[in-house]
C-alpha positions in Angstrom: -9.5 29.6 -16.3 -11.9 28.6 -13.1 -10.1 26.4 -10.2 -11.3 23.4 -9.2 -10.1 21.3 -6.4 -11.3 17.4 -6.0 -11.5 15.5 -2.9 -12.9 11.5 -3.1 -14.2 9.4 -0.4 -14.9 5.8 -0.4 -14.7 3.0 -2.4 -12.5 1.9 -5.8 -14.9 2.6 -8.0 -15.9 6.1 -6.6 -11.7 6.4 -7.1 -12.2 5.5 -10.5 -14.8 8.0 -11.4 -12.9 10.8 -9.6 -10.2 10.1 -12.2 -12.5 10.7 -15.0 -14.1 13.7 -13.6 -11.2 15.2 -13.0 -9.4 14.3 -16.6 -13.0 15.9 -18.1 -12.8 19.2 -16.1 -8.9 19.3 -17.7 -10.1 18.6 -20.8 -12.8 21.6 -20.5 -10.4 23.9 -19.6 -10.2 24.6 -16.0 -7.4 24.4 -13.6 -7.3 21.3 -11.0 -6.1 22.5 -7.7 -5.4 21.0 -4.2 -8.1 20.7 -2.0 -6.7 22.5 0.8 -6.2 25.9 -2.0 -8.8 28.4 -2.2 -10.5 27.6 -5.7 -13.6 28.3 -7.6 -15.0 25.0 -7.5 -15.2 22.4 -5.2 -16.5 18.6 -5.9 -16.5 16.4 -3.3 -17.3 12.6 -4.6 -19.0 11.4 -1.7 -19.6 7.9 0.2 -22.2 6.6 1.8 -21.9 3.0 3.0 -22.2 3.8 6.6 -23.4 6.5 9.0 -20.1 7.6 9.8 -19.1 7.9 5.7 -22.2 10.1 5.8 -20.7 12.4 8.2 -17.1 12.7 6.6 -19.0 13.5 3.4 -21.1 16.4 5.3 -17.8 17.4 6.9 -15.9 17.5 3.5 -18.6 19.7 1.9 -19.0 21.8 4.9 -15.0 22.4 4.8 -14.9 23.3 1.5 -17.4 25.8 2.2 -15.2 27.4 4.7 -12.1 27.5 2.8 -13.8 29.8 0.2 -17.5 30.8 1.1 -18.0 32.4 -2.3 -17.1 29.1 -4.3 -19.5 26.8 -6.0 -19.7 23.6 -4.1 -20.4 20.5 -5.7 -21.7 17.3 -4.1 -21.6 14.0 -6.0 -22.3 10.4 -5.9 -23.8 8.0 -2.9 -24.6 10.8 -0.1 -26.5 13.0 -2.2 -28.1 10.3 -4.4 -29.6 8.4 -1.1 -30.3 12.2 0.8 -32.5 13.5 -1.8 -33.9 16.7 -0.5 -32.2 16.7 2.6 -29.1 16.8 0.8 -30.5 19.7 -1.8 -31.2 21.6 1.3 -28.1 21.7 2.5 -26.4 24.8 2.9 -23.1 24.0 2.0 -24.3 22.6 -1.3 -24.8 24.6 -4.6 -25.0 21.8 -7.3 -26.0 17.8 -6.2 -24.9 15.0 -8.9 -26.1 11.7 -8.4 -24.8 8.3 -9.7 -25.3 7.5 -13.2 -25.0 11.4 -14.2 -21.4 11.9 -13.3 -19.9 12.3 -17.1 -22.3 15.2 -17.2 -20.3 16.9 -14.8 -19.1 19.9 -17.2 -22.3 20.3 -18.9 -23.8 20.5 -15.6 -21.4 23.1 -14.6 -22.0 25.2 -17.5 -25.5 25.4 -17.5 -25.1 26.5 -13.7 -22.6 29.1 -14.3 -24.6 30.5 -17.4 -27.8 30.6 -15.1 -26.4 32.0 -12.2 -25.1 35.1 -14.8 -28.6 35.5 -16.0 -30.0 35.5 -12.7 -27.1 37.1 -11.1 -27.2 34.7 -8.0 -26.6 30.7 -7.6 -29.9 28.5 -8.1 -29.8 25.6 -5.4 -32.4 23.9 -7.1 -30.4 23.1 -10.2 -28.9 20.4 -8.4 -32.2 18.6 -8.9 -31.6 18.7 -12.7 -28.8 16.5 -11.7 -30.2 13.5 -9.8 -32.0 10.9 -11.1 -34.3 7.8 -9.9 -31.3 5.2 -9.6 -33.5 2.4 -9.1 -35.2 3.0 -12.7 -32.0 3.3 -14.2 -30.5 -0.1 -16.7 -27.8 1.7 -18.4 -24.0 1.7 -17.6 -22.9 5.1 -17.5 -20.1 5.1 -19.9 -16.8 6.6 -18.7 -13.2 6.6 -20.7 -10.2 6.9 -18.4 -6.3 7.6 -20.4 -4.6 9.0 -17.6 -4.6 8.5 -13.4 -2.6 9.9 -10.5 -0.8 6.4 -10.2 1.5 5.9 -13.2 1.7 2.3 -13.3 -1.7 1.0 -12.0 -5.3 1.7 -13.4 -8.5 1.0 -12.0 -11.4 -0.2 -14.6 -14.6 0.0 -13.7 -16.1 -2.5 -15.5 -19.9 -2.5 -13.5 -22.0 -1.0 -11.6 -25.3 -1.1 -8.9 -26.0 -4.5 -6.7 -29.2 -6.9 -6.7 -27.7 -8.3 -3.3 -29.7 -6.6 -0.7 -27.5 -7.5 2.0 -29.2 -6.4 5.4 -26.4 -4.1 6.6 -25.8 -2.3 3.3 -27.3 0.6 1.3 -25.3 0.7 -1.4 -28.7 -1.0 -3.7 -30.3 2.1 -3.1 -27.6 4.3 -4.2 -26.1 2.4 -6.9 -29.3 1.1 -8.2 -28.9 -2.3 -10.4 -26.4 -4.6 -11.9 -25.2 -3.0 -14.9 -22.6 -4.0 -16.9 -19.9 -2.3 -19.2 -19.3 -2.9 -22.9 -16.3 -5.5 -23.3 -15.3 -3.6 -26.7 -15.4 -0.1 -24.7 -13.5 -1.6 -21.9 -10.9 -3.0 -24.5 -10.9 0.2 -26.1 -9.9 1.8 -22.5 -7.1 -0.5 -21.7 -5.4 -0.3 -24.9 -5.0 3.3 -24.4 -4.1 3.0 -21.1 -1.2 0.6 -22.2 -0.2 2.8 -24.8 0.2 5.3 -22.1 2.6 3.6 -19.9 0.4 1.7 -17.6 1.5 -1.9 -16.8 -1.2 -3.0 -14.5 -5.6 -2.9 -14.4 -7.6 -3.5 -11.7 -11.1 -4.7 -12.5 -13.4 -3.3 -10.5 -17.3 -2.7 -9.8 -19.8 -2.4 -7.2 -20.6 -6.1 -7.2 -17.9 -7.3 -9.7 -19.3 -11.1 -9.6 -22.4 -9.6 -11.0 -20.3 -8.5 -14.6 -22.8 -9.8 -17.5 -25.9 -10.6 -15.1 -28.5 -8.2 -16.7 -26.5 -9.2 -20.5 -27.7 -12.2 -19.7 -31.2 -11.4 -18.9 -31.0 -12.7 -15.7 -31.8 -10.4 -12.2 -30.8 -12.7 -9.9 -28.5 -15.9 -8.7 -29.9 -18.5 -6.4 -29.1 -19.4 -3.1 -26.8 -22.2 -3.3 -26.0 -21.0 -7.3 -22.8 -20.1 -8.4 -22.8 -16.8 -10.2 -22.4 -17.0 -14.0 -18.7 -16.5 -14.5 -18.2 -17.2 -18.5 -18.7 -13.3 -19.8 -16.0 -12.6 -17.0 -13.6 -14.8 -17.6 -14.0 -13.7 -21.5 -13.2 -10.4 -21.2 -10.0 -11.4 -18.7 -9.3 -13.4 -22.0 -9.3 -10.4 -23.8 -7.5 -8.0 -21.7 -4.6 -10.6 -21.6 -3.7 -10.5 -25.0 -3.6 -6.5 -25.0 0.4 -5.5 -25.5 1.7 -3.7 -22.7 0.2 -4.8 -20.0 1.6 -6.7 -17.6 -0.8 -7.6 -14.9 -4.1 -8.2 -14.1 -5.9 -7.9 -11.1 -9.7 -8.3 -9.6 -11.3 -6.5 -7.4 -13.9 -7.6 -4.6 -15.4 -11.0 -5.7 -18.3 -12.9 -4.7 -17.3 -16.6 -3.0 -20.1 -17.9 -5.3 -18.3 -17.1 -8.7 -15.3 -19.3 -7.2 -15.5 -22.7 -9.2 -13.0 -25.3 -10.5 -13.5 -24.5 -13.6 -13.2 -20.6 -13.1 -10.0 -21.0 -10.9 -8.6 -22.9 -13.3 -9.2 -21.0 -16.4 -7.9 -17.6 -14.5 -4.3 -20.0 -13.3 -3.8 -20.6 -17.1 -3.5 -16.8 -17.9 0.0 -15.7 -16.6 -0.7 -12.1 -16.6 -3.7 -12.7 -13.8 -2.2 -12.2 -10.2 -2.7 -14.4 -7.6 -4.4 -12.2 -4.8 -8.0 -12.6 -4.4 -10.4 -11.0 -2.3 -13.5 -13.1 -1.5 -15.8 -11.0 0.9 -17.0 -12.6 4.0 -18.0 -10.6 6.9 -18.8 -13.5 9.0 -18.0 -17.1 10.1 -20.3 -17.8 11.3 -23.1 -19.7 9.6 -26.1 -17.9 11.7 -24.7 -14.4 11.4 -24.5 -14.8 7.6 -28.3 -15.4 7.2 -29.3 -12.5 9.6 -26.9 -10.3 7.1 -28.8 -12.0 4.0 -25.1 -13.3 2.9 -25.8 -16.4 0.5 -23.4 -18.8 1.3 -22.2 -20.8 4.8 -18.6 -20.9 6.3 -18.3 -24.0 5.0 -19.1 -22.9 1.2 -16.7 -20.3 1.9 -14.1 -21.9 3.1 -14.4 -24.7 0.0 -13.9 -21.5 -2.4 -10.4 -20.8 -0.8 -9.1 -24.2 -1.0 -10.1 -24.3 -4.9 -8.1 -21.2 -4.8 -5.4 -22.9 -3.2 -5.3 -26.0 -5.4 -5.0 -23.8 -8.5 -2.6 -21.2 -7.4 0.3 -21.6 -5.2 0.4 -20.2 -2.2 -2.6 -17.2 -3.3 -2.7 -14.2 -1.5 -6.5 -14.3 -0.1 -7.8 -11.3 1.7 -11.1 -10.3 3.3 -14.3 -8.2 4.9 -15.1 -9.1 8.4 -17.7 -7.2 10.3 -17.1 -7.1 14.1 -20.5 -7.1 16.2 -23.1 -7.7 13.7 -26.6 -6.5 15.7 -27.1 -10.1 17.2 -23.9 -11.6 17.2 -23.1 -13.5 20.8 -19.7 -14.1 22.2 -19.9 -17.6 21.3 -20.8 -16.5 17.3 -17.7 -14.1 17.3 -16.0 -16.9 18.5 -17.0 -19.2 15.8 -16.1 -16.2 13.4 -12.5 -15.9 15.0 -11.6 -19.6 14.6 -13.1 -19.8 11.4 -10.5 -16.6 10.4 -7.6 -18.5 11.8 -8.3 -21.7 9.5 -8.9 -20.1 6.2 -5.5 -17.8 7.0 -6.0 -15.0 5.4 -3.1 -12.4 4.1 -5.0 -9.5 5.1 -8.4 -8.9 6.2 -10.5 -5.6 6.3 -11.8 -5.6 10.3 -14.9 -3.3 10.3 -17.2 -2.7 13.4 -20.7 -2.3 12.9 -21.9 0.6 11.8 -25.7 1.0 11.7 -27.1 2.7 8.5 -30.0 4.2 8.4 -32.6 3.0 5.7 -31.3 -0.9 6.1 -32.9 -3.8 7.6 -30.1 -4.3 10.3 -30.3 -1.0 11.7 -33.9 -1.8 13.1 -32.3 -5.4 14.2 -32.6 -6.2 18.2 -30.0 -6.5 20.3 -27.3 -4.0 19.2 -23.9 -4.8 20.3 -22.9 -1.6 22.9 -19.6 0.5 21.1 -17.3 -0.6 23.6 -17.6 -4.2 22.7 -17.8 -4.1 18.9 -14.1 -2.0 19.6 -13.2 -5.0 21.9 -14.1 -8.0 19.1 -12.9 -5.8 16.3 -9.5 -5.3 18.2 -9.0 -8.9 19.1 -9.7 -9.5 14.9 -7.2 -6.7 14.1 -4.7 -8.5 16.5 -5.3 -11.5 14.5 -4.7 -10.1 11.2 -1.7 -8.9 12.0 -0.3 -12.4 13.4 -1.4 -13.9 9.9 -0.3 -11.0 7.5 2.9 -11.2 9.1 2.9 -15.4 8.4 2.3 -14.6 5.0 5.1 -11.9 4.5 7.7 -13.6 6.3 7.0 -17.2 4.1 7.9 -15.2 1.1 11.3 -14.2 2.6 13.8 -16.0 0.1 11.2 -16.6 -2.3 11.8 -15.5 -6.2 9.4 -12.7 -6.9 8.7 -10.1 -9.3 8.2 -6.8 -8.7 6.4 -3.9 -10.4 7.8 -0.6 -9.1 5.7 2.4 -8.7 6.7 5.1 -7.0 9.8 6.4 -5.2 10.4 7.1 -0.9 12.4 7.7 1.3 12.4 5.7 4.2 15.1 6.3 7.5 16.9 8.7 5.2 17.2 6.5 2.9 16.2 6.4 -1.1 13.9 3.4 -2.2 11.9 1.8 -5.1 8.6 1.2 -4.1 6.4 -1.3 -5.5 4.4 -4.5 -5.4 4.5 -8.3 -5.8 2.0 -9.9 -7.7 0.5 -11.0 -4.1 0.2 -7.3 -3.5 3.5 -7.6 -1.2 4.8 -4.1 -0.4 8.1 -4.5 -1.8 11.4 -1.6 -1.2 14.6 -1.5 -3.1 17.3 0.6 -1.7 18.1 2.3 -4.9 18.3 5.9 -6.3 17.5 4.4 -10.2 14.6 4.9 -10.9 12.2 2.3 -11.8 8.7 3.5 -12.5 6.6 1.4 -14.2 9.5 -2.2 -14.6 9.3 -5.4 -13.8 12.2 -6.5 -12.3 13.0 -10.0 -11.2 14.4 -10.5 -7.9 13.7 -12.1 -4.3 12.7 -10.8 -0.8 15.2 -10.9 1.9 14.0 -9.3 5.2 11.3 -7.4 6.8 11.9 -3.3 6.2 8.7 -2.4 8.4 6.2 -4.6 9.2 4.0 -3.6 5.9 7.0 -4.0 3.6 9.4 -6.4 2.5 13.2 -5.5 1.6 14.0 -6.9 -1.9 17.0 -7.9 -4.0 17.5 -7.7 -7.1 19.0 -10.7 -9.2 20.7 -10.7 -12.0 
């Protein structure tokens, strides 16, 4: 029985795929060990969203090689997909497996070991067999998840690829064009997870709002046009019927998918969590145009208002890039004022990181690192204030918490979980509540990002 260690980098889609790869390896008889242990095989699911992500991917590959020089090191995913020959020639890598080939992992490993035994040594050129031209791939890579490391919440990949081509983003070249998963297959997966005790599912994808675009025979959505949502809405309705599933959470959404009808229909489904991540990137129209984002700040704000009309105090989160090429101080201040006006629950603040191969990498007026750090620091201060205010507004409000794990804080045992708005809750008790949804109210702050929970009888 060969031992295998796995390490995941990047997004929730990568996390889903890593969960499935681990499941497939266990089914094939491999013994999974911690990544810092000596293993026969190391598998790194890589990321390439920024140059920093590329560097982290290389670091983990070389760390695996140093942990056991005689091991087989497998690099999968976005970094090797975009790296091509450069990745294959990396001395740390024995096998490179691109996107849309991850489900073949056990078969690829078996072929590798069989050929190695014949030749007496590993042949690095075998890695090329597991890299495809992602730009020509049109079929969704079907996977089926039965279990994850988490025992209450499962991420469900329903879509892959992106047709947006934002000027800072390499992902369309790493993941290919939009591909949607068959709804019946998704439902089988959700039903299986519900049977195995999972209570919450999170629908995710590389560009979730494009779900069904390819099934409708469309390649793009015109600027100013809303994304077609009927197939996604239909899928959510079917998942809503699955017995055992108590919560449905949506991954990152394109702002243009939010319409009065879409939000109104979602609000009628009580399992849908009032927690929405609408990617923004900038609150300044001029910067949004340079980013090739196809909406204005005013249009985005309208979507936020629509959600607040249909949901009671929903948690709205977003992503913001600080220091995009050419961003002036005035444009930055416009963004900061917009963020304050929108009033987000949480914001993920990123300093712009140049990514080779993107339009933005060749733009003039790149912002110095020190200035990017200053701007991102100011936005993180604002984020902390808004996040605190949102949590504070929920103190003494009746809510429900899905408990997930037990944790010791300050020498005391707490049951840890989340509200429908994804507010982290801590209930002081030694009673194991994992997988249970409990009604109660928030009492006070236990930590800046955790509210103390009191159960109501």
